[in-house]
N, C-alpha and C positions, 0 to 999 in steps of 0.2 A: 504494500500500500504506500503510495506517494501522496502527500498532501501539499497542494500547490495553492498559494495565495493568489497569484496572478501570473499570466504569461502574455507577452506582447512582442511585436516586431518593431524595432526602432533603431536609432543610432547609438552606439556606445558613446557616452558623453565624457568619459574620464580616462586619464592615464594614457598609456602608449598607443592604445587602439581607438582613441577618440575619433569619432566620425565614421567608424566602421559599422555597416548594417549588421544587426544581430537579433536573434530571438533571445529574450530574457525569460528565464524560468525561475520565478521566485518561490522558494520553499517556505512553508510555514515553520515557525518555531526558531528559537535561538537559545544557546546555552549561557548567554551573558545577560539576558534581560527577558522577562516574560512578555514584553510588549505592552504591558498595562501601565498607565501613567502613575497609578498608586504605588508601583514598585520601582519607578525610575530612580528615585533618590538613593535607594539601597542597592541598585544594580551594579554589576561590574562595569557595564558600559551605560553611561547616562545621557549620551547626546545623539542617539540614533534618531534619524528623521524618517524612518520607513515603517509602514504598517505591514506586519507579517503575521497577524493573527487571523486565523480562520481561512476559509477557502472561497470567500465571497467576492474576490477581485475579478477583473476582466479575465476571462478564459481560465479562471481558477477551478478547482475541484479536487476530488479524490480519485486516484487511478490505481487499479488493482494489479497492474503489471507494467514493466518497463515498456513493452510493446504498445500498450494502450496510451501511455503518456507521450511517447515519441510520435505516435500517429497523430495525436492531438496537437502537438507542437508543430509538426510538419505542415499542418494546414495553414500556419501563420506565415510560412516562407513564400516568397513570390514564385511565379511560374518558372523563372530562371533559376535552375537548381545548382548553379555554380557558387563557390565561395560560401557554402553554408556554415554559419557560425552560431553556436549556441552557448549562452552564458548562464551558468547555474549560480544563483545568488540567493539572498534571504533577507532577514534572518541569518541563520547559519546553515548553508547547504550541506556541509559535511555531516550533519545529523541524519540525512536521508540518502544522499548520493551513494550509490553502490556499484559494484562491478557489472551487474546486469544492465543497469541504466546506461553506463558508459559504453558497454559493448553494443547495445541496441542503437544508441545514437551514432556510434562509429559506423555501424552497418548501414545507416541512413546517410552516410557521407558528411557528417558534421565534424568540423573542428570544434573542440570543446574548451571552454574556459570556466574558471571558477573564481568567485570573489568570496574570500573566507577570512575569518578573524585569526586563523592559524593555530587555534588551541586544540583542534581535533585532527587525528590522522586522516589522510586522504587515500582513496583507492588509486591504483595505477591507471594510466591512460589519458590523463588530462593534459591537453596541449599547452594551455596557458594558465599559470597559477598566480593569482594576485592575492597577496596577503596584506590585510589591513589590521595591524595590531591595535588592541583596545585595552589590554590589561598588562600589569607588570609580571604576570606569570610567564615562565619561559615558553617560547613558541614551540609547538610540536612540529609545525611546518616552518622550517628555518632556512629553506632554499626554494627558489622558484624563478618565475619570469619577472615579477614586479612586486616590489614592496611599496605600498601606498599608505603613508602615515597621515592621519588627520592632525592638523597643526593649528594652534598650539595645544598640547596636552602637558600640563606641568609634570605629571608622573611618568611621561614617556618622551623624553627628549630624543631627538633624532640620532644623537651619537651612540645610543644603545644598539643601533641596528646597522651601523655602517660596515661592519665586518662580516655580515651575513652574505650568503651566496645567492644574490639576486642579480638579474641582468639589468634592471632599472630600479631607480629609487626616486619616488615622488613624494612631495609634500602637497597636501590638499587643504586649503583653508577651511576651518571648521564652519559649517553652516549652522549658525545658532539663532536663526530667525525666531525660533520658538521661545527663546529666553527673553526676559524683560528688557534687556539692553537693545535687542532687535537690530536694526540696521547699523547702528554705531558699532556694535560688537562685531558684525560681519566685516565691515570695512577695516577694523583694527586687525582682525585675523588675517585678512588678505595682505595688509601692509607688512605684518610680521613675517608671513610666509615668503613674500617676495624678498624681503631683507635677508632672511635666513638662506634662501637659495643663492642669492648673490654672494653671500659670504662663505657658502659651503657648496661649491659647484658640483659635488657628487650628486646633489639633490636637484630635481627638476620640479617645476610648478605644474600641478594638475588642477584644472578648473572644472566645475560641473557645467559643461557647456550645454547639456540638455536642458538645464534649468534656465540658462540665459536665453535659449532659443524657444523655450516654452513647449518642449516636446517631452514625451514620457522617458 
């Protein structure tokens, strides 16, 4: 059984593949926060801006097999079946992603990516691994394609990750529009991130271009 909050076809808005067409498969559930506001203050991750509770999002639902889920997702891809790209996200996709789903997606000619907090082991066969650290606990996934750190986090300075085996290192300004400080806080986070990247050129700036463009 796979529980999917939502699935949609859009452009990747962040990181090294920004602008690339992709199907996003958002799993329900996360191991760092329940998704309920009443638990946010006590959660290991307190700044998530994503709804991953339930299966009531667009194209969401429960799927009893990997074949049923991939068949469902495949309907979202355009008629041109080249360059098929599928991103597993959440919540935390490592709670549900398994060998059967990877094998089925590969058989349907997808290149596979995952966006994970890195605290849970991953199955083999994922082509692009993006880790976004959220806690001070040691990363279980400490190598991959892309490390994308939300910045600033006082308890997670970037220098803690510079020696890890990732191909790309990104800092992404924290989107804190939900906080009382609102726009002022967002502008400050962007300025801090730009300044840090300029001073530490191992890191590149990642922006949420999908939000700027008003797309999913």
